[in-house]
C-alpha positions in Angstrom: 56.8 35.0 -0.2 54.9 36.2 2.9 54.8 33.1 5.2 52.8 35.1 7.8 49.6 34.5 5.7 49.6 31.0 7.0 49.6 27.6 5.3 47.5 24.6 4.3 48.2 20.9 4.9 49.0 18.6 2.0 49.6 15.0 3.1 51.9 12.6 1.3 49.0 10.4 0.5 48.0 13.1 -2.0 50.4 11.4 -4.4 48.0 8.5 -4.6 45.0 10.7 -5.4 43.2 9.6 -8.7 43.7 13.1 -10.3 47.3 13.5 -9.2 48.7 12.8 -12.7 46.3 15.3 -14.3 48.1 18.7 -14.0 45.1 20.9 -14.6 42.8 19.0 -12.2 45.6 18.9 -9.5 46.3 22.6 -10.0 42.7 23.7 -9.6 42.1 21.5 -6.5 45.2 22.9 -4.7 44.1 26.4 -5.7 40.7 25.7 -4.1 42.5 24.5 -0.9 44.6 27.7 -0.8 41.8 30.1 -1.5 39.0 28.5 0.6 37.9 30.4 3.7 39.3 29.0 7.0 36.4 30.6 8.8 33.0 31.9 7.7 32.9 35.4 6.2 30.3 37.8 4.8 30.5 38.6 1.1 27.8 40.9 -0.2 24.5 39.3 1.0 26.0 35.8 1.4 27.8 33.9 4.1 30.8 32.2 2.6 31.5 29.3 5.0 34.7 27.6 6.0 35.9 25.5 3.1 34.1 27.7 0.5 35.4 30.3 -2.0 33.8 32.7 -4.4 35.5 32.9 -7.8 34.6 32.8 -11.5 35.6 30.6 -14.5 37.6 33.6 -15.8 39.6 34.0 -12.5 40.3 30.3 -12.1 41.5 30.0 -15.7 43.8 33.1 -15.5 45.3 32.0 -12.1 46.1 28.5 -13.4 47.1 29.1 -17.0 44.1 27.4 -18.4 41.2 28.2 -20.8 37.7 28.7 -19.5 36.6 25.5 -21.2 39.4 23.6 -19.5 38.4 25.1 -16.2 34.8 24.0 -16.7 35.9 20.5 -17.5 38.1 20.3 -14.4 35.3 21.5 -12.0 33.0 18.8 -13.4 35.7 16.2 -12.9 36.3 17.2 -9.3 32.6 17.3 -8.6 32.1 13.8 -10.2 34.5 12.3 -7.6 32.9 14.2 -4.7 36.0 16.5 -4.1 34.0 19.7 -4.5 30.5 21.1 -5.1 30.0 24.3 -7.1 27.1 26.5 -8.1 27.5 29.2 -10.8 25.5 32.3 -11.5 26.1 35.0 -14.1 28.1 36.9 -11.5 30.2 34.4 -9.6 30.9 30.7 -8.9 30.7 29.4 -5.3 32.9 26.3 -4.7 32.7 24.1 -1.6 35.7 21.8 -0.8 33.7 18.8 0.4 36.3 17.4 3.0 37.9 20.7 3.9 37.5 20.1 7.6 39.2 16.8 7.3 42.1 18.1 5.2 42.6 21.2 7.2 41.3 20.2 10.7 41.7 23.1 13.1 42.1 20.8 16.2 45.8 20.1 15.4 47.0 23.7 14.8 48.6 24.0 18.2 50.3 20.6 18.0 51.8 21.6 14.6 52.9 25.0 16.0 54.8 23.1 18.8 56.5 20.7 16.3 57.5 23.2 13.5 60.3 25.6 14.7 59.4 29.3 14.6 62.8 30.9 15.5 63.6 33.8 13.1 67.3 34.7 13.1 69.0 36.3 10.1 66.6 39.1 9.4 63.4 37.3 10.0 64.0 34.2 7.8 62.7 31.0 9.2 65.4 28.3 9.7 65.1 24.7 10.9 67.6 22.0 11.8 65.8 19.6 9.5 64.5 20.8 6.2 62.2 17.8 5.8 60.0 18.6 8.8 57.4 15.9 7.9 60.0 13.3 8.9 59.6 14.0 12.6 57.9 11.1 14.3 55.2 13.3 15.8 54.3 14.9 12.5 54.1 11.6 10.6 51.8 10.3 13.3 49.8 13.4 13.1 49.4 13.3 9.4 48.5 9.6 9.3 46.0 9.7 12.1 44.2 13.0 11.4 41.2 11.2 9.8 40.8 8.9 12.8 41.0 11.6 15.3 38.6 14.0 13.6 36.0 11.2 13.4 36.2 10.3 17.1 35.8 13.7 18.5 32.0 13.8 18.7 29.8 13.1 21.7 26.6 11.1 21.9 24.6 14.2 22.3 26.2 15.7 19.1 25.6 12.5 17.2 21.9 12.7 18.3 21.7 16.3 17.0 23.1 15.2 13.6 20.4 12.4 13.5 17.6 14.9 14.2 19.1 17.2 11.5 19.0 14.4 8.9 15.5 13.4 9.9 14.1 17.0 9.9 15.6 17.7 6.5 14.6 14.3 5.1 18.1 13.7 3.8 18.0 9.9 4.3 15.1 7.7 3.4 16.4 4.5 4.9 20.0 4.4 6.2 19.9 7.2 8.8 23.0 5.9 10.6 25.0 5.6 7.3 24.1 9.2 6.3 25.2 10.5 9.7 28.5 8.6 9.3 29.0 10.2 5.9 28.5 13.7 7.3 31.1 12.9 10.0 33.5 11.4 7.6 33.6 14.2 5.1 33.9 16.9 7.8 30.6 18.6 7.2 29.4 17.8 10.7 31.3 20.8 12.2 29.3 23.4 10.4 26.0 21.5 10.8 26.6 21.1 14.6 27.3 24.8 14.9 24.2 25.8 13.1 22.0 23.3 14.9 23.2 24.3 18.3 22.5 27.9 17.5 19.0 27.0 16.3 18.3 24.9 19.4 19.5 27.7 21.7 17.3 30.2 19.9 14.3 27.8 20.3 15.1 27.6 24.1 15.2 31.4 24.3 11.8 31.7 22.5 10.3 29.1 24.9 11.5 31.1 27.9 10.0 34.3 26.5 6.5 32.7 26.4 5.2 33.1 29.9 2.1 30.9 30.4 0.3 31.6 33.7 -0.3 28.4 35.7 -3.9 27.5 36.1 -5.5 28.0 39.5 -6.3 24.9 41.6 -9.8 25.6 42.6 -11.2 22.1 42.8 -8.5 20.2 44.7 -7.2 18.7 41.5 -4.3 16.2 41.5 -0.9 17.1 40.1 -1.6 15.0 37.0 -5.0 16.8 36.4 -3.5 20.2 36.8 -0.7 19.4 34.4 -3.2 18.2 31.8 -5.2 21.4 32.3 -2.0 23.4 31.8 -1.2 21.6 28.6 -4.7 22.1 27.3 -4.4 25.8 28.1 -1.2 26.1 26.1 -2.7 24.2 23.2 -5.6 26.7 23.1 -3.2 29.6 23.1 -1.2 28.1 20.2 -4.4 27.5 18.2 -5.4 31.2 18.7 -2.0 32.3 17.4 -2.2 30.0 14.4 -5.7 31.2 13.6 -4.5 34.8 13.8 -1.6 34.1 11.5 -3.9 32.3 9.0 -6.3 35.3 9.1 -3.4 37.7 8.4 -2.2 35.5 5.5 -5.7 35.4 4.1 -6.1 39.1 4.3 -2.7 39.6 2.5 -3.8 37.3 -0.3 -7.1 39.1 -0.8 -5.3 42.4 -1.0 -2.9 41.1 -3.6 -5.8 39.7 -5.6 -7.7 43.0 -5.4 -4.5 44.9 -6.4 
């Protein structure tokens, strides 16, 4: 066994999980935790995000000693209780572990590394003075409080970004705050915040690239009047660009119709 490949966390509370006594469902879920990306990677023309894995019914069945029909049933069970989401094509199945960032939070890696001994005497074999490492006070506290810590580490600005994300994508019709809380609780907020911050930074760069000349003050205008004239000028420029884009779209449609 190559321990250098890393590890996943499996907390004792897992024994209370509703599917724990179902060997097939338990095996597939642990398999998903083991195989899911710990960071985003490119696969063909897709970006497979942290907490996702690309597989197939055939591979899952073979890896876990199950039939394909049993595998399909298990995936439906896990999706019904919001453990995973999956989309299948005729080439692959993409599985998303819904609370991966909660189960495998990266913000405690360093603490765990300090707690778990890493000395390697005897030809590289790892030895510890206590085989039941989870019984250390620090690790028990870490395991029991991970959910609380992961929820609290979000600023007011980041929470506002999440609210705007939910509004823009029309994800919540009424309970906006509740939907944002759900995103934070299941760990999805980490990927959303990353994408939103990149999008906002891109918008800021685009704004900076548009260099509008300030209008000349020929008539001793007040600051408020000059600002209004400046905004009117920008609005006119935007309309011209929109009209140009509309004309281009119209021309393309006409060409397609002729063709």
